[in-house]
C-alpha positions as CSV (number, residue, x, y, z in Angstrom):
1,N,-27.7,-2.9,11.6
2,T,-24.0,-2.1,11.3
3,K,-24.0,-2.3,7.5
4,L,-26.8,0.2,7.1
5,T,-25.1,2.6,9.5
6,L,-21.8,2.3,7.5
7,I,-23.7,2.9,4.3
8,K,-25.6,5.9,5.7
9,E,-22.2,7.4,6.8
10,K,-20.8,6.7,3.3
11,R,-18.0,4.7,4.9
12,I,-18.8,1.4,3.1
13,I,-18.4,0.6,-0.6
14,Y,-20.8,-2.2,-1.3
15,F,-21.8,-3.4,-4.8
16,G,-23.8,-6.5,-5.8
17,N,-26.4,-8.6,-4.3
18,D,-26.6,-9.6,-0.6
19,D,-25.7,-13.2,-1.2
20,V,-22.6,-12.6,-3.3
21,P,-21.5,-9.0,-3.5
22,D,-19.0,-8.0,-6.2
23,F,-17.1,-6.0,-3.6
24,V,-17.3,-4.8,0.0
25,A,-14.8,-2.3,1.4
26,V,-14.8,0.1,4.4
27,M,-13.2,3.6,4.2
28,S,-12.0,5.7,7.0
29,N,-9.6,8.6,7.7
30,S,-6.3,7.7,9.1
31,K,-5.6,8.9,12.7
32,Y,-1.9,8.8,12.3
33,F,-1.2,9.9,8.6
34,H,-2.2,13.3,7.4
35,N,-4.5,13.3,4.3
36,T,-4.6,9.5,4.2
37,L,-7.7,7.4,3.3
38,I,-7.6,3.9,4.8
39,V,-9.6,1.3,2.8
40,T,-10.1,-2.1,4.2
41,I,-11.1,-4.5,1.4
42,I,-13.3,-7.2,2.8
43,S,-14.1,-9.0,-0.4
44,V,-13.9,-8.3,-4.2
45,S,-14.4,-10.5,-7.2
46,V,-11.8,-10.7,-9.8
47,N,-14.0,-9.0,-12.4
48,S,-14.7,-6.0,-10.3
49,V,-11.3,-5.2,-8.7
50,N,-10.6,-2.5,-11.3
51,A,-14.0,-0.8,-10.7
52,L,-13.3,-0.8,-7.0
53,F,-9.8,0.7,-7.4
54,S,-11.0,3.2,-9.9
55,Y,-13.9,4.3,-7.5
56,I,-11.5,4.6,-4.5
57,Q,-9.0,6.6,-6.6
58,N,-11.8,9.1,-7.7
59,F,-13.2,9.4,-4.2
60,A,-9.7,10.2,-2.8
61,Y,-9.1,12.7,-5.4
62,N,-12.4,14.5,-5.0
63,K,-11.8,14.7,-1.2
64,N,-8.2,15.9,-1.6
65,Y,-6.6,13.0,-0.1
66,K,-2.8,12.7,-0.8
67,R,-2.4,9.0,-0.1
68,I,-4.5,5.8,0.0
69,Q,-3.7,2.9,2.2
70,I,-5.3,-0.4,1.3
71,L,-5.6,-3.2,3.9
72,T,-6.7,-6.6,2.7
73,K,-6.1,-10.3,3.0
74,I,-6.7,-10.8,-0.8
75,K,-3.7,-12.4,-2.4
76,P,-2.3,-11.3,-4.6
77,L,-3.7,-7.8,-5.4
78,P,-3.8,-7.4,-9.2
79,D,-1.6,-4.9,-11.1
80,Y,-3.2,-1.5,-11.3
81,T,-1.6,1.8,-12.4
82,G,-0.6,3.7,-9.3
83,L,-0.8,0.8,-6.9
84,E,2.6,0.2,-5.2
85,K,3.0,-3.0,-3.5
86,R,4.8,-2.1,-0.4
87,F,4.8,-4.6,2.5
88,K,2.5,-6.9,4.5
89,F,1.9,-6.1,8.0
90,N,-0.3,-7.0,11.0
91,L,-1.6,-4.4,13.3
92,M,-2.7,-5.3,16.8
93,K,-3.9,-3.3,19.8
94,K,-4.3,-4.8,23.2
95,K,-5.6,-3.0,26.3
96,I,-3.6,-3.9,29.3
């Protein structure tokens, strides 16, 4: 089960019940930016977004990351201290 593997590797942040989780996000190291934590937010409830951002910030601080990059389709992201809204982008890779 992919979800269990991600949880075991501590790469997934999952809180709530299986039917309707409060939030689900996947964390990974950036291959291209030094000391950067990549967080892909899959889903988050309005009531728990501050808890998720706080957790991510504390995790990054404890692991000595210098930057957090958040990828999400959630519109709009709420205001949060330290969260800079930069730009939207799509990243695609295709083997030829």
